[in-house]
N, C-alpha and C positions, 0 to 999 in steps of 0.2 A: 325870859331867861337870859343870862349873860353868856354870849357866844363869841368865840374867836373864829376868824376865818383867814387861813393862810393860802395865798395864791389867787390872784385876780386876773387870770387869763380869760380866754374865750368862754370857758365853762364856769370858772369861779365867779365872774362878775354877776351872771344871772342868778346863780345859787345864793350868793351873799345878799343880793337885793331882795330875793324872795323871803329870806329870813328877816330882813329888816321890815318888809311890808307886812309880815305877820306880827310885828310888834316887839320883836326881840331886840335887845341892846347888843349890837354887833361891833366888835373890834377887828379891824382888818390889818393885814400886813402883806406886802408884796416885795419881791426882790428888786423890782424896779419901782421905787417909792412913788414916783409921779402918778402911778395908776391909782394910788389911794386918794388923790386929791378930790376926785368927783364924789367918792364915798363920804369923805369928810363933809363936803357941802350938803350931802343928803342926810347927815346926822350920825354917821358912823364915827366911832373912835378909831384912832390910828395907833398901832403899836410900833415900837422901834425895832423889836426883834421877835422872832418866834418864841423865845423864852419868856419875854414880857407878856406876850399875848396869852400863852397857856397859863401862866401864873395868875393872871387877872380874871380868868373866865372859867366857868363851870364845865363847859364843853367847847372843844376847839376842833374845827374841821380843817383838813388840808387837801387842797386840790393842786397838785404839782405836775409838771410836764412829763417826768420820766423817773425811772428808778434812782438815777444819780441825784436828781433834785429832791426826791422824797427822802433819801438818806441824809443829804446835806442839811435840809431844813429841820429834820428831827434830831440828828445825831451830832451836829456841829456844836462848838463851844457855847454859842448863844441860841442853840436849837431848842426845839419843842420839849425834848426830854429833859433838858436842863431846868425847865420851868415847871415840870410836872411833879405831882406829889399825890398822896391819898386825897381823894375828893375831887380830883381832876379827871376828865375824860377826853380821849383823843380819838378822833374818827378820821381815818385817812381814806379819802374818796378818789385818790389818784389811781391811774392804771399802771401797775407795776407787776413784776414777776413775784411768784410766791416767796422766794428767798428774801426779797426786799421787804415784803409785807411782814414776814416773820422776824426779820432783824429789827424793824421799826417797833413791832409789837414787844419784842424782848426788852428793848431799851425803855419803852414807856412803862411797861408793867413792873420793871425792876425798881421804879420809883414809888410804887404803890398805887399809881394811877391805873385806869382801865383803858383798854384798846379795842377798837372795832375797825376792821377793814370794810370799806363800802364803795368799791369802784362802781362807776355808773355806765349804763348803756344809754346812749343819747348824745346829741351834739348841741350846737349853739342854741337853736330855737327851743328844743325841749328844756334846756337849762333855764332859758328865759321864761318859758311858759310854766315851769314847775311840773313837767311830765317825764322826768327821768326815771330810770329803773335802777334800783340799788341792789347790788349783788354782795351780800355781807357775810362776814365770818369773824369769829372771835368770841368776845364776852356776850353771852346770851342775855344777861340782865341789862347790859348796856344797850344792846339792840332794842330791848323793850322800852328803855328809858328814852332813847333818841328817836324811836319810831315816829312820834308826832312831828319831829323836826324833818325827818326824811320825807314824811308825807307832804310837808310844805313845799319841798323841792322836787318831789317825784310823784308818779302815779302808781308805782308798784315797788315793793321791796320783798326780798327773799332772804332767809337766813340759811346758809349752806354748811354750817358747822365750824370746824377749826380754822384758824387764820391760815390763809393760803388758798382756801377753796374759792373765796370770792375772786381772788386774782386769777386763778385758773379758769373760772367760768367766764370772766371778762375777756381773757385771751382767746378762748374758744369762740365766743360771740364775735369778736372783732376779726378773727381769722375768717370766719364765714362771711362777714360783711365785706371784707377786702376782696375775697374771691368772687363774690357776687357782682360787685361794681366793676371789677376787671372784666368779667364775662360780658356784662352789659356793654362796656366800651368796645370789646372785640365784636360783639354782635352788631352794634351800630356801624362800626367800620366795615364789616362784611356786607351789611345791607346796603350801605352807601355805594360801595364798589360794584354791587350787583344792580345798581340803578333803582333801588327801592328808596322810598321816602322814610326817613328816620321816624317821623311823627307817626307814620302808619305802623311801624314796628312797635312803638310804645303803645299804640292803641290796641294792637293785637295782644301784647303782653298783659295789658291791664284787664283784658276781657277773659283771661284764662287762668290756669292753675298757678302761673308764675306772677300773678298780680301781687304787688307789694308796695308799701309806702316809699321805700327807698328808690325803686325804679321810677315811680311817679315823680319823686322829688328831685332826683339827680339826672334823670334822662333828658329833660329839656336843656339843662345846662351843658350836658355833653354835646347835644345837637348844635347848640349855639357857640360851642367852644368858649364858654364863660364859666369860671370856677370861683365865685365868691366864697371865701373860706368860712365853712361851718365847722369842719374838723380838719386841721392841717394834715396834708399828705405825709409830712415827715413823722407825725405821730402814728398814723396808720401803719407806716412802714416799721416803726418801732414795735408796734403790737404784733405785726406779722413775724418780725424777727424773734420776739420773745416766744410766740406760739411755736415756731419751728424749733427753737431751743428746748421748749417743753416736750415736743415730740421726740427729740433726740434723747432727752433724759429718760423718757418712758418707753423708748424703743418702739414708737408708733410712727410708721411711715406717713409723711405728709407731702406727697409729691405735688399735689395741686397748690397747696399753700406755699411750698418752696418756690415753685415757678412764679406764682403771683408776687412773692416777695422780691424776686428779681425784677419784675416789671416796675414795682414801686421804686426800687433802687435806680432803675433807668430814668424814671420820672424825676427823681431828685437830681440826678446828673444833668438833666435837661433844665434845671433851674426852677423846678416846680415844688420845692420843699414846703413853701409857705402857702401854696394854693390849696384849694379844697382837695380832699382825698380823691374825688371823682376825676381830677386832672390826670389820673393814671391813664385815662382814655387816650390822651395824646401819645403816651409811650407805647401803646399797643396798636396804633394805626398802621404802622409799617410804611 
């Protein structure tokens, strides 16, 4: 299949490569054009604009950093919507708020094209390994059509209904993730000041009801004060901010998430925006 892919950041690189490995003809585009060079050497086509990519391909995926980027790439003069028409499909896998997903969907479907939101749960390694989880909403027929493509890039996919539900599910998931990793950072800090070995704490957690892949994966880095970026801290803070805003919109108190959001804002002020999200542990040590 002829597939377009917009956005070659930490997540998009692995996803686009998995589509290429599966034998699809992929055309890539990125706001920083230099990131396309390696893909061109690997056999991908390179598009000049999102408009050109969408117009030339049957299905186009977009993996952008935030709501502002998702809107700009789709709605701009040379944006994705400008290249869309009946027979084209647009799948936005970015993490955005429901209002942004709905605005992008409206612009795409107004051209006669179809739209699916499909934000992902997972970070750099799952993107590379093809083990992401897709949280989708929108056109049910399109979901069925691109299901095999999502299966190339992920291990699970769910259809949640109307556009916006995928975005909301992703924000809830990342809100929980952000609070969990912050709690782990506080726990390791408290254990250390109590004279306990951090490795012993991780061993105890791994043996009980709180055992989880995230603690096993992020805990050693927190102990070593080393945070190679799998999911940038600034993006985790963005997701927490959007989740808190969703809580405000729905009159749902989110006291824990709001406090954790402040911890991430402190981490950004400490210069950790581009470090891994687990670097929030530095901000909660006291």
